[in-house]
N, C-alpha and C positions, 0 to 999 in steps of 0.2 A: 618480731623480725625473723624468728626461727621458723614460724609457720610459712612465711613466704619462701624461704630458701628450701624448705621441704617440698613445697609445691613445684618449685622450679626443678628440683632434682627429679621428682616423679615425672614431670613432663619430658625432661631430658631422656630418662630411661625408657619411657613409653615411645618416644620418637626414635630412639636408637633401636629398640626391638622391632618397631614397625619397618624401619629401613632394612634391618637384617632379614626379617621374614619375607619382605617383598623381594629382596635379592635372591633368597633361597627359592622362592616361588618362581621367579623368572628363570633360574637355572634348571629347575625341574621341568618347567614348560619347554625350554629350549631342548633339553635332553629327550623329552618325549616326542616333540615335533620333528626333530632331526632324525635322519635315518642312520645315525652313527651307531656303531656297535658298542663303543665304549666312550663315555664322557667322564671327565675327571675335573673336579674343582677342589683344590686344597685337600681336605681329608675325606671328601665325598666322591665316591666312584660308582658309576652306574654302568653295568654291562648287561646287554640283553641280546636276545635272538631276533634279529630283524627280518630274517627270511619268513618266519611265520606271519609277522605283521604285514609284509609285502604281499604274501599270498592272500591274506584276509582282505587287504585293501583292494586287490584285483578282483576278488569274488564279489565284494560289495559294489564295486564300480560296474561290473558286468551285470549284476542283478538290478541295479538302479541306474540305467543310463540317463544322462542329462536330457531334459526335454528341449526340443528345438524352440528357438525364440519365435514368438508370433510377430508377424509384420503388421504394423498398423497402416491401414489405407484410409484415405479420406474420400 
């Protein structure tokens, strides 16, 4: 019986850590994709210079303009 409870405990901790890591990953993804200067969640705070990123995005967008859609004719 002790082996079964140890297996259940390990599955519980594995699941809990998976949920925690997924939540942390979503927070980091949100903080990176948003153009916020400062993001804060509990004890984690991210502050960054977004002006540099906006200039880099503008340069990349002007260097690689989107291709026009081709019209299909029958």
